[in-house]
C-alpha angles and dihedrals in degrees: 000000000000119000124243091257091055090054097052124089130181110232125217090261093054098255126130123238141170114260120208116253096199135039132195098211104185156187111234116242089024100101099276093131093047091049091048091051093047094049098045098074092057108110092220092055131071121194121165126245089248112082115192102028084159090192096150096046090088092158092057103049119148113264092218140002108268116225112267095010121121122240120268123222112271101175131050089244091055091047096050091051087070090069099042091108095061116119125224110276097022123125106242121210148153137202125225117162092200093067098080092049094044119096091208106041099081093055092043093052091045092054094057102027109025093166095050123132117231128210118195126183122201130190135195102280103234094047090044094053093046091052092043091052091054090049092051089051089051090050093046090239088116127040101176105097096195112080093204091055092043090057092045088056093061096101092052093045092048085058091051097257131123092024113157112243093237095046105124092184111032089178087071089070092070093090099174092059090062095067099055087111102162092049091050093049092049090061090060096040090052091056104033105020125234099284094062096047117080114195115201128189115225094219090058090051092050092048095050117010094176097051091050094048092049089051089054091048091053089048089054093046097241131129108289097187100077121109114270124211113216114233132200102200134175097003119201113256136175118246108225096186130003089193092058090045089055090054093051091047092046090055091046093056098027094241113169129019098274093042090048092053092047092048091052090050093049091043091053094056105027124060118236098257097049089040092058091046091049092054092046090050091050090051094047095046102036105027108027132053144168112289118248117248114276118268105254093207094052093044089053091050091050092049092051090048094050099037091104089057091052091047091051091048092049091053092044095051097034090235125117099236089154088072097033092054093042097247090132089066098056116126 
């Protein structure tokens, strides 16, 4: 475990702050939230309340502050404040799913925490992109409901066209760039070496949560014998209507004159706890739904398209993911 001196960094303003010594770097929709939630209760681990600070993903910053979203740290001082509650002797970490995708994060982390340990989670590409597309619809980053069409739009979006007005990260719409797994891992291996980068496979995590979490605990050098509570975090949902979701969110934050009046009325008659649950229920029942089954034809097309990426990753990791993910059975 790192010493106290290795976990201290002098900020630009001259203050001293605790620097994380491990990072869950992604991807999204690959179990990063569940892993974060399952590690946090461990007494030898400190992770802040804020998941996704994304401080080191400087090339993927939000282009505007989305309504209702909290601010993200923009300075080193702001970032280090997140870890002020860590106790002496604890492993200190954070989880930002943008870091694996980012071209800048590995170098940025290495500059401030050169001895850090890195945890990456990868998922079979076609399933990953389908789940990611649904998440981007839910977050209003995407507005094209058909995955096939969303992927076809990549050239236009790379040129800055067909960007949804509420898309805070238009780069997220370049789906094919997300599955360049070997290239992404090389960025971290180049900075941290192979021994300090743990690569997990999402399907292993889904099959046995406990075994995967205990593997991570051993990697971090903490007690791996404590009870583990299984978590189902950030489930994939279908967005029925982004317009209706905007209305629910507007009422929740009181954005707009009519929404502000309605929020004040609701606030005056419903206590805070039940009010929050009422808004969540409205969102779940009116806005969100169960995703439709994946289109077998499209999933087959995506797997044939990204088979070279899986072959490269298999060779890079020395693990036959071509067979494990069924890419050897493609027609």
